[in-house]
N, C-alpha and C positions, 0 to 999 in steps of 0.2 A: 903187722901191716896187713898181711892177708886176710886176718880174722876181721881187722877193721874195715878193710875194703869189701868183705863178703857182707858184713853187717849193713854198710851203707848201700850195697846193691839190693839187698833184702827189704831195706826200708823204702828204698826207692820203688821197689816191684809191688810192695804192699800198698804203698802210696797211690802207684798207677792203677791197681786193682780197686781199691776204695774209689778212686775218681771214676773208673769207668763203671762200677755199680751205681755209684750216685748219679752218674749221667744217665743210666739206663733205668732209674727209678722214676715213677710218675706217681704224685699224690694229688688225689681229687677230693676236694671238700664238698659237703652236701650242698652249698649254695653257689656251685659253679659247675660249668662243663670244662672239659679238658679237650682242647682239639690237637690231634697228633698229625703233624704234616711230614711228608718226606719228599724233597726237593720241590717245596712249595705246593704240593699237591696234598689234599686231604687224605689221609690214610685211615684214620678212624676217629671216632668221638666217644670220649669216657664220660658216661653220665652217673655211673653208681660211685658213691664216695668210697674211698679206700686207695690201696696201693695197687699199681700195675706196672708195667715194664714196657720200654721202647728200644728201639736199637740206638745205642749212643752215638752221637755225633753225626749220625745220618738222619735221625728223625729228631723233630723239634716240637715243643708244645707251646699252645696258647690257652689261656684262661678266659672264659667269658661267663658273666653273671647269669644265675638261674632264677633268682629270686624276682619279685615284682619291683619295679623302677618307677621313679616319678620324673617326670619332665615339665618344667614351667614354661608355658609359652610367653612371649613377650606381650606386653599390653598393646593392643592394636585397635584401630578404628574401623568399624564395620558401618554399612548402610542398609537401612531398612527398606520394604517395598514403597513405603511413602516418602522415600527420600529423607529419611531422618538419621542424623549420625548418632551411633553409640560407641562407648568404649568398653571392650571385652578384655577380660583377664582371665585367662583358663590355665588348668593343669591337666597332664594326661597320666594314666596309670598304664604301664605295658609291661611285656616280658617276653623273653626270647622263646618262642615255642617251637622253631626248628633251627637248631644250632647249625646245620650243614647250610641251610639257604641264607642264613645270618651271616655266615663266614664267607661264603662265595660271592654274595651281592654286595655285601657292606665291608669286607674284609675285617668282620670282627671288630670293628671300630665304633665304639658307643657315640662318637661325634657325628659320624656318618649316619647312624640309626636316628638320633635325636634331629638331624636335619630333615631327613624323609618325614618323621613325624611332624615336625612344624610346619612343613609345607603342605601335607596332606590334610591335616587337622584344620589349620588356618582357612585353607581354601573351602572345606566342608562348611565350616562355621560361617564364613562369608556367604556361601551359597544359600543356607538355610535361612540366615537372618534376612538376605535380600528378599526371600519369597514371603516374608511375614511383615506385617504392619508392626509399627513401634509399641501399639497396644498388646499385640499378640506376643511380642518378644518378652514384654514386661511381665504379662500373665503366665508365660511359659517357663518363668524361672523356677518353679516348683518341681522339674525334671523332665517335662516335656520338650523343652528345647534340647536338653544333653541328649535324650533318646533319639530326637530328630537328627542330630549331628552324627549320632553313632550309626544310625540307619543309612545315612547318607555316605559314611565312609564305607561301611560294608567290611569286605575282606580285602581291601585294597593292599594293606600291609602285610598280608600273608605271604606275598610274593617275595618279601624281604626276611620271612621267618619270624616276624614279629606278631604278636596277639595283642590287640588293643582292648584292655580291660574296662576302662571308663574316661569318659571325657567330662571334667566338672569345670564349673565357671566360679571362680571365687568371686567376681563381681561383674555385673552387665549394666551399666549405668549410663546416664546422658551426660553429655559434656556439661561443664558448669555453667555456661552461658544459656542453655536450654532448659535446664531443669525447672526454674520457675514457671516458665510460660506452660510447659507441659503438665506439671503437677496443678496449675490452676486450671487448665482445660479439663483435666481428668476430673478434679473437684466438682466443676461446673456440670460436667455430663453425670456424675453421680447425683448432684443436687437435682437436675432435671428428672432424671429416673425416679428419685425419691419422691419428687412433686407429683409425678404421674402416678405412682403407686398410693400416695396420700389421696389425690383426687378420686382415684378409682375406689379406694376404701370409704371414702366420704359418700360417695354416689351409692355404693352398696349399703351403707349404714342407713342412709336417708330411705332407700327402697324398703329396707327391712322395717324401718320405723313405721313408714306410710303403710304397709301391710300389716303390721301388728296393730296401729291405731284402727284401721278399717275393720280387723278382726274383732276388736274390742268393741266398736260401735255396733257391730251385728250382734254380738254375743249380749250387749247391754240391752239393745232393742228387743232381742228374743226373750231376754230375763224379764223386762218391763211387761212385755205382752203376757208371759207366762203368769207374772204377779197379778196383773189385772185381771187374767182370767180365774185366777184362784180367789182374789177378792170377790169378784163378781159372783162367782159359785157360792162363797162363804154368806155374802149379802142375800142371795136368793135363798140359800138354806135357813138363814136367819128368818127372813121374812115368811117362809114356810111353816117354820116351827111357831112363829108368832101366830100366823093364821090358824093353825091347829089348835094353839093354847086357848086363843080368845074367840074360837069360833062359837062357844056357848054364849048367849046373850048376858047371863050373869057375870061371867068372865070379862065380857067386851065392857060391861058397864063399870066394872072394878078397875080394869085397864085405863078407861077413859078418866076415872077419878084420879088414878095415879098420875097420869099425864097432866091432868089440871093442876094437881099439887105441885109438880115439878115446875110448870109454867108460873105459878104464883110464886114460888121460892125464887125463881131467876128475876122474877119483876121486882122483888123488894131487895133492892141494892143501897148501899150508903147507909147512914146513921139513922135515916127515918124509916121505920118499918110500917109506914101506914099504906095500905093498898085500897086503892079507890078504883071500883069497877062498876060498870053498868050492869043492870039485873040481867039484861039480855046476853051478857058475856058468858060463854061455856065455863069459865072459871066459876062465876057467881052459881052455877048450877049445883055445885058440890056443897054449897053451904043451905041449900034448901032441904 
């Protein structure tokens, strides 16, 4: 009986020791912070993954996430500068940058953090969009709008130990009843711009065509004048050569003979080759 009683006592002591050791061990994983509290006050924060110890039953531990978190804001109505309603659907990427502030201000509760994020991001989104026209909001969906929202928020969330990584818009659209009217107005504006560009292009093309035609006329006139000058010089040279050639009386008489034959040849046209001339005609002189 004594041995059995001793065994039970030993087993009880061993169990108590194991429970005490287990209560004093802290396991911290890579994706979390471990907050050690003593009587409700933060005693330490374990950030390095691995095993550590705490005072059993006196100190308690809380876990908070270290990785990047996502929060999906509720779809909401916002108003532009020109009093046009739009529907915004956004989400936020965030993480805990300062676990001490996060625990102190938000009691390490994710729901409390999401409430703060929702309020601050929505107010910033509303303020930014209210400072822009509807057209500016639509054209800013390539990233300019989210950058403006991030700049407007600044480091507001740092007081809660939160780092805001990104604010992204899943959709930023018009109410269904306004879409057709806005799209038609935008199409009309784009058509007006296109018509202006087309008119300017046609005007410029006409000006270029007129300038080109004027240059062609000038060049044609200069070419004609140059051609006439060359022809005149050629004819003058031709006459000079003839004058030098037939300056001799005998050559001149022969030239007159050839010219008379040419005239007689041109006079005999048609089937009848009879040539009737007066004896005083220069052509008749060649037959004497």
